[in-house]
C-alpha positions as CSV (number, residue, x, y, z in Angstrom):
1,M,-21.7,21.2,-15.0
2,D,-21.2,18.1,-12.9
3,L,-17.7,17.2,-11.4
4,T,-17.5,14.3,-14.1
5,T,-17.1,17.1,-16.6
6,E,-15.8,19.8,-14.6
7,L,-13.0,17.4,-14.4
8,E,-12.3,16.3,-17.7
9,K,-12.3,20.3,-18.9
10,L,-9.3,20.7,-16.2
11,N,-7.2,18.2,-18.2
12,C,-5.3,16.9,-15.4
13,G,-5.4,13.2,-16.9
14,L,-7.6,10.4,-18.0
15,V,-10.9,10.7,-15.8
16,K,-13.0,7.6,-15.1
17,K,-17.2,7.8,-13.6
18,E,-18.4,5.5,-11.8
19,E,-15.9,2.8,-11.2
20,P,-15.7,-0.6,-9.9
21,L,-14.1,-0.8,-6.4
22,T,-12.7,-4.0,-7.0
23,K,-10.2,-2.6,-9.6
24,Y,-9.0,-0.4,-7.2
25,T,-7.8,-2.5,-4.0
26,T,-6.1,-5.6,-3.7
27,Y,-8.9,-6.5,-1.7
28,Q,-11.2,-6.5,-4.7
29,L,-13.7,-5.3,-2.3
30,K,-17.3,-4.7,-3.8
31,G,-18.4,-1.0,-4.4
32,T,-18.5,2.1,-6.4
33,I,-16.1,5.0,-6.8
34,K,-17.5,8.3,-8.0
35,N,-14.7,9.7,-9.9
36,V,-11.4,8.5,-10.4
37,I,-8.3,10.6,-12.3
38,F,-4.7,9.9,-13.0
39,P,-2.7,13.1,-13.4
40,E,0.4,12.1,-15.4
41,N,3.0,14.8,-13.7
42,I,3.0,17.1,-10.8
43,E,1.7,20.0,-12.2
44,Q,-1.3,18.1,-13.0
45,L,-1.7,16.8,-9.9
46,K,-1.2,20.2,-8.0
47,K,-4.1,21.4,-10.9
48,L,-5.8,18.9,-9.8
49,L,-5.9,19.3,-5.8
50,N,-6.6,23.0,-6.3
51,F,-9.3,22.8,-7.7
52,L,-10.6,19.8,-5.6
53,R,-10.0,21.4,-2.2
54,E,-11.4,25.1,-3.9
55,K,-14.9,22.7,-4.5
56,K,-14.6,21.3,-0.9
57,E,-14.9,18.0,-2.8
58,R,-14.0,14.7,-1.4
59,H,-10.5,13.0,-2.7
60,L,-7.8,10.6,-2.0
61,V,-4.4,9.7,-3.2
62,I,-3.4,6.0,-3.2
63,G,-1.0,3.8,-5.0
64,S,-2.6,0.0,-5.8
65,G,-5.0,-0.5,-2.9
66,S,-3.0,-2.9,-1.7
67,N,-2.9,-2.0,2.0
68,I,-6.4,-0.2,2.5
69,I,-9.8,-0.8,2.7
70,F,-13.2,1.1,1.8
71,S,-15.8,1.0,5.0
72,A,-18.5,1.9,2.7
73,D,-19.6,0.7,-0.6
74,Y,-19.8,4.0,-2.7
75,Y,-16.6,6.1,-2.4
76,D,-18.0,9.1,-2.7
77,G,-15.1,11.4,-3.8
78,V,-12.4,11.7,-6.3
79,L,-9.6,8.6,-6.2
80,I,-5.9,10.3,-7.4
81,K,-3.6,7.3,-8.6
82,L,-0.6,8.3,-9.5
83,N,0.4,5.1,-11.8
84,K,1.4,7.3,-14.4
85,F,4.7,8.7,-11.8
86,Q,7.0,6.0,-13.6
87,D,10.6,7.8,-14.1
88,L,12.9,6.0,-12.7
89,K,17.2,7.1,-13.1
90,I,19.6,5.0,-11.9
91,E,23.5,6.6,-11.2
92,K,25.9,4.0,-9.7
93,D,24.4,2.4,-6.0
94,K,21.5,5.4,-6.2
95,V,18.0,4.7,-7.5
96,F,15.5,7.5,-7.7
97,V,12.3,7.1,-8.6
98,E,8.6,8.1,-9.3
99,S,6.1,6.7,-6.1
100,G,3.9,5.3,-8.9
101,Y,6.4,2.4,-9.8
102,N,5.6,-0.7,-8.8
103,L,7.2,-2.0,-6.1
104,S,8.2,-5.6,-6.9
105,K,9.0,-5.1,-10.3
106,L,11.5,-2.3,-9.0
107,A,13.0,-4.7,-6.5
108,Y,13.4,-7.4,-9.1
109,L,14.5,-5.3,-11.9
110,L,17.4,-3.3,-9.7
111,S,18.6,-6.8,-8.2
112,K,18.8,-8.2,-11.6
113,K,21.6,-5.2,-11.8
114,G,23.2,-6.3,-9.4
115,L,21.9,-3.2,-6.9
116,L,21.1,-4.8,-4.0
117,G,19.5,-4.1,-0.1
118,L,15.7,-3.8,-1.8
119,E,15.1,-7.8,-2.8
120,F,13.1,-8.3,0.2
121,A,10.4,-6.3,-1.3
122,T,9.8,-8.4,-4.9
123,G,6.8,-10.1,-3.1
124,I,5.7,-7.1,-1.3
125,P,2.6,-5.6,-3.3
126,G,1.7,-1.9,-4.4
127,T,3.5,1.4,-5.3
128,L,6.8,2.7,-4.6
129,G,4.9,5.7,-2.8
130,G,2.8,3.3,-0.5
131,A,5.6,1.5,0.5
132,V,7.2,4.5,2.4
133,Y,4.2,5.2,3.9
134,M,3.9,2.1,5.6
135,N,7.6,1.9,5.8
136,A,6.3,-1.7,4.4
137,G,8.8,-4.5,4.9
138,A,9.8,-8.2,5.1
139,Y,12.3,-11.0,6.0
140,G,13.0,-8.5,9.2
141,S,14.0,-5.6,6.6
142,A,11.9,-2.7,6.0
143,M,12.3,0.6,3.9
144,N,13.7,2.6,5.9
145,E,17.0,0.8,5.2
146,V,17.5,1.8,1.9
147,I,16.1,5.7,1.6
148,E,18.2,8.4,1.5
149,K,15.5,10.6,0.5
150,V,11.8,11.2,-0.3
151,V,10.6,14.2,-2.4
152,V,7.3,15.1,-1.2
153,L,4.3,17.7,-1.9
154,T,3.3,19.6,0.4
155,P,-0.1,20.7,2.2
156,K,0.8,23.9,0.4
157,L,1.8,22.3,-3.1
158,E,5.2,23.0,-2.7
159,I,7.5,20.5,-3.4
160,K,10.0,19.6,-0.8
161,E,13.1,16.8,-0.1
162,L,12.6,15.0,3.6
163,S,15.4,13.1,4.6
164,N,15.1,9.3,6.1
165,A,15.3,11.1,9.5
166,E,12.6,13.6,8.8
167,L,10.3,10.8,7.9
168,K,10.7,9.4,11.4
169,F,10.4,5.5,10.6
170,A,9.1,2.9,12.8
171,Y,7.7,-0.3,12.9
172,R,5.1,-0.2,9.7
173,Q,5.1,3.6,10.4
174,S,5.8,7.0,8.9
175,F,5.9,10.5,9.2
176,L,3.4,10.3,6.3
177,Q,1.1,8.1,8.0
178,T,0.5,11.3,10.3
179,N,0.9,13.9,7.9
180,K,-1.4,12.4,5.2
181,E,-1.8,15.7,4.0
182,Y,2.1,15.2,2.1
183,I,2.3,13.3,-1.2
184,C,5.3,11.4,-1.6
185,L,6.1,11.9,-5.2
186,A,9.9,10.5,-5.7
187,V,12.2,8.3,-3.8
188,T,15.6,8.7,-4.1
189,L,17.7,4.7,-2.5
190,Q,20.6,4.2,-1.8
191,L,21.5,0.4,-2.5
192,K,25.1,-1.6,-2.8
193,F,26.6,-3.6,-5.9
194,G,26.4,-6.9,-5.0
195,D,26.3,-11.1,-6.6
196,I,23.3,-11.3,-8.6
197,E,23.3,-14.9,-8.7
198,N,23.1,-15.4,-5.0
199,A,20.8,-12.1,-5.0
200,L,18.3,-13.8,-7.5
201,A,18.7,-17.4,-5.6
202,L,17.4,-15.6,-2.5
203,I,14.6,-14.1,-4.7
204,A,13.3,-17.3,-5.5
205,D,13.4,-18.9,-2.5
206,R,11.7,-16.7,-0.6
207,K,8.6,-16.6,-3.7
208,Q,8.7,-20.2,-3.3
209,R,8.0,-19.8,0.9
210,R,5.5,-17.2,-0.2
211,L,3.9,-19.8,-2.2
212,N,3.8,-22.8,0.4
213,S,2.5,-20.5,3.3
214,Q,0.6,-17.3,1.9
215,P,-3.1,-17.6,0.3
216,L,-1.9,-16.2,-3.4
217,D,-4.8,-17.8,-5.2
218,F,-7.2,-15.2,-3.3
219,P,-7.5,-11.2,-3.1
220,S,-6.2,-10.2,0.0
221,A,-4.5,-7.2,1.3
222,G,-1.4,-8.8,2.7
223,S,-0.3,-9.0,6.4
224,V,-3.5,-7.6,8.5
225,F,-2.3,-7.3,12.5
226,R,1.2,-5.9,12.7
227,N,3.0,-8.6,15.0
228,P,3.1,-7.8,18.6
229,E,6.8,-7.5,20.5
230,N,8.3,-10.4,20.5
231,D,5.1,-12.6,19.3
232,Y,3.3,-13.0,16.1
233,A,-0.3,-12.3,15.5
234,G,-1.0,-15.5,12.7
235,R,0.3,-17.6,15.8
236,L,-2.4,-15.6,18.5
237,I,-5.1,-16.1,15.7
238,E,-4.3,-19.9,14.9
239,E,-4.3,-20.7,18.5
240,L,-7.8,-19.1,19.0
241,N,-9.1,-21.9,15.8
242,L,-10.3,-18.6,14.0
243,K,-8.7,-20.2,10.6
244,G,-11.1,-20.3,8.3
245,Y,-13.7,-18.1,10.4
246,Q,-15.5,-16.1,8.0
247,I,-18.2,-12.7,7.6
248,G,-20.1,-12.3,4.7
249,D,-17.4,-13.3,2.1
250,A,-14.6,-12.2,4.0
251,K,-12.5,-15.4,5.6
252,V,-9.4,-15.7,7.4
253,S,-7.5,-17.6,5.5
254,C,-6.7,-21.5,6.4
255,K,-3.0,-20.9,4.8
256,H,-1.8,-18.0,6.8
257,A,-3.9,-16.5,10.1
258,N,-2.7,-13.3,9.6
259,F,-4.6,-12.8,6.4
260,I,-8.3,-12.2,5.6
261,I,-9.3,-13.1,1.9
262,N,-12.0,-12.4,-0.3
263,I,-13.7,-15.4,-1.4
264,G,-16.6,-13.8,-3.2
265,K,-18.0,-10.8,-3.1
266,A,-16.9,-9.2,0.0
267,S,-17.5,-5.5,0.9
268,G,-15.0,-3.3,3.3
269,Q,-17.5,-3.9,6.4
270,D,-17.4,-7.7,5.8
271,V,-13.7,-7.1,6.6
272,Q,-14.1,-4.4,9.2
273,K,-16.4,-6.8,11.3
274,L,-14.0,-10.1,10.8
275,I,-10.8,-7.4,12.0
276,Q,-12.9,-6.4,15.0
277,E,-14.0,-9.7,15.6
278,I,-9.8,-11.0,15.5
279,Q,-9.1,-8.0,17.7
280,T,-12.2,-8.5,20.1
281,R,-10.9,-12.3,20.5
282,V,-7.1,-12.4,21.1
283,F,-7.8,-9.3,23.6
284,E,-10.1,-11.7,25.6
285,K,-7.7,-14.9,25.3
286,Y,-4.6,-13.1,25.8
287,A,-4.9,-9.5,26.4
288,V,-3.3,-8.1,23.5
289,K,-4.2,-5.4,21.5
290,L,-4.1,-6.2,17.7
291,K,-3.0,-3.4,15.6
292,V,-3.7,-3.2,12.3
293,E,-1.4,-2.8,9.4
294,Q,-4.1,-1.6,7.2
295,E,-5.4,1.7,7.1
296,I,-9.4,1.9,6.8
297,I,-11.0,4.6,4.7
298,E,-14.2,5.8,6.2
């Protein structure tokens, strides 16, 4: 019995076989995934993970694929998508929401209700779980400022709550990045009531700024590099005249130098090589080691 059939018999959510990678990363990278599965609840997820561990099958839990690069054209494993984890409960200024919820959609919805603090996230692609994992941020704000606690699935497949302090947030970092077997299931946000009109005006203004400054008409994964202390990665890259530089179909955006865009059929290798070239040139010129904000899946 092949793996796809076994997964289907497991009844742990919809199973897809030999899926195009373009559908599962915002870079829309070329390639193929052996199997993709969509568990619908925590019990299905636990059952699935138990099965994959026993079979010693390679697997990866992702959100929208908005911050990842697959280094090979074929992922010989099981991609676990938590899109079905969508529960949302609002109790006064606290919001409980499952990790598969789209971050931009959530931020806009809460802002329209006058629950403020997450407005900065209306332009960030990806799911809430991915945003917690990366401590995503924009305009000087980040997820750690609004998270009270997170429900996780531990490596022993136990459900546990982690407080904000236990998540060890730092700039684009969290406990989940260094403890990858922990899976974010749900988040409790602590927000505050505020002026809806002002919040929506701010969101509209920032949307226009993104349209003006970011290459939103091409597949990308947002900012590639973390900003060095007291500087901007985009400025360093632009100073080296690397806007427009490309390897394969991966290209440094002419609109924003800290974006790599896919202008056709870029592979993960194309993006990786371009990242490495940028890092090398920046280090040779400025002695600055640019840290990649995106995650490479080997």
